[in-house]
N, C-alpha and C positions, 0 to 999 in steps of 0.2 A: 672537087673530090667526089667520087661515087663509091657506093658500097657494093662489093662483088659478093653475091649470094646465089646459092643454087638450091632452092627448094623444090625445083621441078623433079630432080632425081628421086627425092624421098616420096613425092606424090606418085610418081610412076611406079615405084616399088610397092606402095600400098595398094594402088589400083590393080596391079598384076596379081598380088596375093589375094585380093578380094574376089576378082573374077575367077581365079583358079579354084577357089573353094566354092563360090556361089553357083557357077554354071553347072558343074557335075551334080551338086546337091539338088538344084532346082530341077534339072532334067530327070534325075532318079525319082524325086518325089512326085513329079507330074505323071511319069510313066506308071508308078505304083498306084496312084490315085485312080487314074482313068482305066487301068487294067482290071480293077475290081468289078466283078459281075454285079448287076443291080439286084436288089432284093425288094420284094413287094410285100405289103402287109394289109390284111383285111381284118376288121373288128366287128363283132356282133355282140349284142347284149340280150341275155335271156333272164326272165324272172321265174325262178323255180320255187314252188311251194310244195315240199314233199308231202307224201301221204301221212296223215296224222295217225298215231297209234292209240290203242285203248289200254289203259293201265289195269293190271290185274288187281282184284280185291285182296286186302290184307287180312288174314285170319277170319274171313267171313264177316268182318265188321264194317268195312268201308266199301261203298259202292264204286265200281270201276268208273274211270273218268277218261275223257279223250285228251291226249297229251301230244305235243309236238316236240320231238327231240332235235336239238340243234345239230347233233352229229349227223342226222339224216341228210341235212342240207349239204354238209361237207362231203358226205359219201356220194351224193348225186353229182357234185362238181367233178369228182374223180371218174364217174361213169362217162362223162362227156368225152374223155380222151382214152377210154378203155378200148382194148383190142376188139372185143366182140362188136361193139357199136361201130368202130371204124371199119370193120370188115363189111358190115352192112352198107356203110357210106361208100366204100370203094366199089362195091357191087352196083350201087345205084349210079355212080359216076361212069362206070364202064358201060352200063346199059344206055346212058344218055349220050355217050361218046365224048365226054368232057374230061377224060382222064389221060394226061400225058404219060410218058414213060417215067416211072418212079423207081426203076430197078427191080431186082428179083423179089423184094419184099415191100410192096407198096404200102402195106399197113404200117410197118415200122417207119418208113419214110414220112408218112402222114403224121404219125405220132411225134416225130422230131420237129415237124413244122408247127405243131399246135401248142398252145398254152391256155389253160383255163384257170381263172382265179376269181374269188368273190369280191365284190365291191364292199368295203368296210361299212358295217352298220345296216346293210340291206340284204335282200334275198336275190340280188341281181348278180349274175355271173358274166364276166367279160371273157369272151372266147376269141383268141388271137390266132391267126395263121400267118406265118412268115415263110416266104420261099421265092425262088427265082422265076416262077411261072406267074405271069401277071393275071391271067384269067382264072387260074386254078384256085388261088387263095380265097377269093370271094365265094366261088362255087363250093369249095370244100366246107367253109364255115356255115353257109346257108343249108347245105345238105345235111350236115351234122345236126343242125337245129330241127330239121324235119324228121330225121331218123330218131332223134331223141324223144320228140313228142309222141311218135308212134310206139316207141319202146316203153315209155312211161304208161301209156294207156293200156297196152297189152299186159304189162306186169301187174297193174292194179287189178285188172279183171281176174287174173289168175289168183292173186293173193286174197281178194275178197271171197271168191268161191271157196278157197281152201279154209279161210277163217270160219265161215259159216258151217262148213262140214265138221271142223274140229270141235266147235262149241256144241253142236248138236250131239255128237258122239259123247262128249264129256257129260252133258245133261243126262243122257240115258244111263250111263254108267253110275252116276251119282244117285239117280232115283232108285236103281236096283240096290245099291249099298244101303241107302237110307231105309228102305222097306225091310231088308234083312236085319239091320241093327235095331229097328223099332220092335220087331217081333221078339228078338232076343231080350230086350229090356223088359217088355211086358211079362214074358215068361219068368224071368228072374224075380221080378217084383211079386208075382203071384206065388211063386215057390216059397219064398221066405217071409211072406206076409208083411211086406214093406208098404206102409200106408203113405209115407212121405219122407222126404230127405231131412225134415226137421225132427229133432230128437223128441220133442214133447208130444208129437202126434203119433208116435209108435208106442204101443202098450209096454213092451219089454223094457225099453229105455226109460219110459216114464215111471214104471214101478221101481226100477233100481235107483232112479234119481230120488224118488220119495223115501225109500229105505235109507239112502245115504244121508239125506237131510235129517231124518228121525234119529239115526245113529249119532249124528253130530250133536243134536240137541241133548240126547241122553248122556253123552259124555260130558257135556257142559254142566248138566244137573248133578252128575256124579262128583265132578270136581268141586262144585259149590258146596255139596253136603260134606265132603271131606274137609274142606276149609272151615266150615262152621263148627264141625265136631272138634277139630284140632284147636280152634280158638276157645271153645268152651272148656276143654280140658286144661289148657294152659292159663286160663283166667283172663285172656285178652279180650274175650267177649263177655258182656254183661246182659242180664235179662232186663228188657225195657219195661217200664211201668205200664205202657199201653197194652202189653201182652198179658198182664196179670192184674185183675181189678183189685184184689186184696192188697197187693203190694202198692198199687197206686193210692188206695185209701190210707194206708199206714204212712206213706211218704207225705201225703197232704196234711195229716194230723200232726206228724212230727214237725213239719215246716211251720204250722200255725203256733205250736207251743214254743218253738225256738224263737219266733218273732216276739211272742209275749215276754219270754224270759229276757231277751235282749232289750226290750223296751223298759222292763223293770230295772235292769242293770244300768240303763242310761239315766233313769230318773232317781234311783236311790243308791245309797252307798252300800258297799259290801257288808258293813257292820249291821246296818238296818235290815238288809235282806237275810242275814243269818238269824235275826231275832223274829222276823215276820213269818206267821204261820202260813199265809197264802203263798208266799214265795217258796217256802219249804215244800208245800203240797204241789205247786207247779213244777218244781224241779224234780220231785219224785215221779209225777206222771210222765214227764219228758224222758226220764231214764227208762221207765217201763216200756214206753212206746218204741224207743230206740232198740231195746232188746228184742221186741216183737218184730221190728223191721228187719233186723239182721237175720233172725230165724226164718222169716218169710223169703228173704233174698236167697239164702242157702237152699231152701226147698224149691224155689223157682229155678235155680241153676241146675239142680238135679233133674228136675222135670224136663228142662230144655235139652240137657245132654241126652236123656233117654229118647226124646223126640228126634234129635239130630242123628242118633244111632239108627233109629228105625228108618229115617229118610235116606241115610247112606245105604242101608241094606236094600231098600226098594230101588234106588237109582242103579246100584250094581246089578241087580237082577234084570232091570229093563235094558241096560246097556249090553249085557251079555246076550240077551235074547235077540236084540237087533243086530248084534255082530254076527250071530249065527245065520240070521236071515240074509244079511248082505253077502256073507261068504257063499251061501247056497245059490244066490242069484248072480254072482259075479261071473261065473263061467258062461252062463247063458247070455249075459249082457255082452261079453267080449265077442262071442260068436256072432251075435246080431250086429254089433258095430262093424265087424269085418265084412259081413254081407252088405251092410249099408254103404260102406266105402266103395265096394266093388260096384254097387248100383250107381253111385255117384259118378264113377269113372265111365261106366257105360253110357250114362246120360250125357256126359261131356263129349264123348265121341260122337254121339248122335247129333248133339247141337253143332259140332264142328262140321259134320257132313251137311247138315241143313244150311249152315252158313255158306258153305262152298256152293251148294245148289242155288241159293239166292244170288250169290255173286255171279254165277254163270248166267242166270236169267237176266240180271242187270246188264251184263256185258253184251248179251245178245240183243237186248233192247236198245242199248246205246249204239251198237253197230248198225242196227236198222234205222235208228233215228238220225245218226250222224253220217249217213252214207254220202251226202253231198259235201259235208264239211271235211270229211277225211280224204276225199278224192284228191289226188295230186293235180297241180295246175302248172303248166309250162306255157309262158307267154313270151313271144318274140318281141322284145322291147325295141330293138333296132337291128335291122338286117344289115349284112355286110355289103358295102358298095364296091364295085370294081376299082382297083387302084389305078390312078392315072399317072402318078409320079413314083419313082422308086422311093422306098422308105429309107434305105441306106445303100451305099454311102452317100453323103452330101458332097457331091463332087466339088462344088465351088468353095465350100468352107474348108474341106480338106486340102484343096489346091492352094488356097490362101495361106493356110497354116504351114504347108510345105514350103511355099515361097518365103514366108516369114522366117522359118527355120534356116533356109538357105542364106537369107540376108544376114541373120545372126551369125551363122558359121563363117560367112565371108568377112564380116567385121572382126570376128575373133581371129581369123587367119591374118588379116591385115595388122591387128594389134600384136600378134605373136611375131610377125616378121619385123615390125618396127621395134619391138622389145629386143629381139636378137641383134638387130643392126645397131642399136644404141642410139643415143641422142645425136641430132644433127649438129655439125660444127657451127659455131657462131659466125656471123658475117665478118669478113676481114676488110678493113678500110684500105683503100689504095688511091693513088693519084693517077689521073689520066691527063696526058698532055696532048693538046690538039695540034696537028701538023700544019694547019693553015695559017698560023701566026707564029712569030718568033717567041721562043720561050724567054720570058722575062722573070726575074726574081720576084716572088710574091712578097708583099709587106709582111713584116714579122707578126703583126696582129692577126693576119688571116691564116697563118700556118696552123695546122692542127697540133695539139700537144704531142711531143715525141712519144710519150708513154702509150698513147692510143694506137700508134703505128707499130711500135717495136715491142711493146710489152707482151709476154706470153699470156695464154688463157688463164692460168692459175693466179696471175697477179691482179686481174680485174676484180673490182668490188662486186659482191653478189647483188642480185636485184633486191630492192627494198621490200620489206614485209608490210602488209596493210596494218595500219595503226588502229587500236581500239577507240572506243568512244571517249570523249573528254567531257568531264562534268563542269558545269558552271558554278560560280560562287554561291548562287541561290540553292542549287542542288546539293553542294557540299554542306552548306549550313543546315539544310533540312535533314540530310542523312546523319550527320554527327549528332544533331540535337535529339532526334527521335530514336536513336539506336540504344540498345541495351548497354550495360556497363562493359561487357567483354567486346561487343561489336564496336563501341565508341573508341576503346583503346586500340583495336585493330585498325580502324579507319584512320585515326590520327597517326599511328605508327607508319602505315603505308604512305600517308601524305607527308611524312617526315623523312623518307628515304630508306626505310627498312623493307626487306623482302618478306614474303610469307614464311619461308624457311627460317629466317632470322627472328621473326616475331615468335614463332613456335618455340625456338630454342632459347629465347631470351630468359635470363635468370636474374634474380635479385642481386646476385654477386656482380653482375655486369653493369648495374645502375649505380651511379654516384649522385644521389639526390642533392647532397650538400654542394658538391663541386659542379653540378649541373652538366653531367656528361653521361653518355652511354657508350660502352665499349662493345663493339661488334666483332665477334670472332669468326673463325672459318677461313675460307679461301679469300674472301673480300674483307679481311680485317680492317677496321677503321674506327675512329672515335667521332661520334656525332654530338653536337651540343644539345642539351636537354632544355628545349624552348617550351614556352607555353603554347597550347594547353597540355602538352605531353607531360610537363613537369607536374602540373596540378593533378592530372589523372593518376600518375604513378604514386604521388604523395598520398592521395586519398585512399588508393588501393592498399598501400603498405600499412597505413594506419588501421584500415578495416580488417585486414587479414592478420595483422600483428606478426608478420613474417619478415625475415631478413635473408632467407636462403631459399633455394628451390626455384621451380619454374614460376614465372609471373602468371601465365595463362595455363589453366589446367581444368579438367572435368571435376564434377563433384566427387567421383570415386578416387581422384588423385592422379589419373592418367593424363598424359599430355594430349593436346589437341592435334588432329591430323589436318592435312590440307583441305579435305572435304568439309571438316567442321568449320574452318575459317571461312570457306566460300559460302557455306550455308548462313553463317552469321551476317556476312555482308549482304547476301541476297535478302534475308529477312529485314534487315535495316532499310534496304531500298524500298521494299514493299510498305513497310510501316511509315516511311517518309512520303509515300504516294508520289514517287518519281515517275516520270514518263518512261515507259518500256523498262520496268525494273529488272526484268530478266537479263538485260544487257549489262547491268551494273555488277562487275566482278572485281576481284582483287587487282587484276591487270588494268582495269579502267582507273582505279584509284592511283595506282603507281604511274600510269601513263599521264594522268592529270598533273601529278607533281613534277615529273620529268619535263613535260611541256612547259610548265610554269618557269622552271629553271632556264630552259633554252630560250624562251622569249625574253628573258632578262639579259641575254648575251653572255652566258657562262661559257668559259673556255672548255673545249672538248676534253682536254686533259684533266679537268677538275670534276667532270661528271662522275667518274668512278669513285672519287673521294667522298661523294655524298650518297649515291644510290647503289654503289657496287659496280662490278664489271658487267657491261652490256654486251650481248652477242653482236658480231659484225653486221649481220643483216638488220638487226634492230637499231643499231647505232646509225647505220646508213639512212634508215627511214627517218630517224629523229633529226638528222642533219637538215632535212627539208623544212623543219620547223624553226631552225635557228634564226635568231634576229640578225638582219643584215648590218646592224650597228657594230661598232667596234667591240671586240671581246673584252669582258670585264673580269678581274681577278675574283677568286672565290670569296675574299673578304667583303667585296661590294655586292654580293648576291644576297637577296632577301630569301631566307629559307622557309618562312612561315607564310602560308597562303593567306590572302586577304580575308577569306571567309573564316579561317581559324582565328585570325586576330580579332575579328568582330565577335566571335563566340567568347574569346578570352576577356575582351573588354566588357561584354554584357554580363559575364559572370562576376567580374570585379566590381562593376557598378552596382 
């Protein structure tokens, strides 16, 4: 028997499609690459230090200072490619005979070839020239550097001469203004007898200030006299003993007699004092002195009131006189104050002009002192060398890219043709009988199965799918032991025959803990025995949650788990168990481990769906390769609990 197959036709079809797309694309790309004219580039570097400026004085207070403006450098960069400078460069190239034909406007053509840009953080300018003329680009850049150096030197000479002339003219004008203003100030001061800008040093203002102070003091004395007189009239003020010697003597004698009388009252009884002649005499003298004291107090108050009246009249007269003097001098003082303010304004104008004059002198001195410092400097750091190779295009690189694109286009065309033609027909087995020997019947054992010869394409089994990784008993024990509560329940359920979808949809109503069974609904409805350790896990979970309805597995918020949540829990358990290549441990690996365990026991193919649900044909065909060659065993003789799970159950029971 031989197999009749024709792959050559498909290969030829792909080759023709590849060449049909590759050859035109490769030819077109190579023609386009090598038809591009070469461009050459020349680079020169110049260090430009622009001319420093002199800052103007501010309000005549600050001296001028030499400053360098960063914008001046950027301006000079633009001058390198300006039309006036390039016109000079073109004239020089024409004179030397190095200028090829650049069209009707050679200056514009040169500008299009040039680019000038500063190097960041320095005063170096990179001057580039790009064009099709190999010798011109370097000559153009170097000639620009020479012309620019001459241009900077000429411009500085003219600017320096102009600056000196402007400052000299400004000094002459300021000196004339200062002289005229000083004469006007002196004449005004003499006319109005202004001694100084200070008030106290001028007689008129000093007199009015003295009168104002005297008038203020007179008003204070007047108010005090009024207050004293009012107090004496209302009785709120009393005559003090120190102001009247007689009153003071009477008060002292009365005080002594009162002390003697109080001493006698303390020593003797009132009845004795009424009969004692000395006591009666002391009491009579005390009464007489008290009458004299009251009379003296009244006389002193009348005298004090008269004196207060006289003091009030005197204070009123003095205040009125000073008021009249102040009023008489007020108008004169106001006129003088006005003249003084005008004089101050004229002095400020004169000071301002003198400050400007000093600033101009300082500026001139700085210009003369900083002549070398302010001078611009242009140094050719690197001259442009003549280009030996084209700058662009890179013929080899672009040709390689074009060929790579042509290859990709050819491969795509071959794929499109193969996609349109459809998949190749599978090889058809046939018998070939040789003519050199008589045809004898073949033994029955050597004949191929009739189905392989006569069965149509759609009746053949599909190719088997690759199987996932299978865990060992040690890995299963480590995974289940180190997993969290939810991950342990998921792992044991997968190793008991449930799918991920069935685990997510599993509810307490589907579990009969007492009867020891789990009812699985859906398309693969079946009833599985509730073996250990699954029975112990569900019992403990039911007692902990105190629930008899609803989903067994759910999130803290009450939502059900998704496929991705289940996969993450299994992956985390594999990492926590420190398994080798934990990223390969998935729900499919656990399910494959359980199915492989059943097949190696010799389970019948018809009984697999009763435990793990319906398997796809391609997956079932792959699992058939794992089936035990021993005789098939009924489902009742198949052990459903993996040895690793039995060991975990036994360890927990012990």
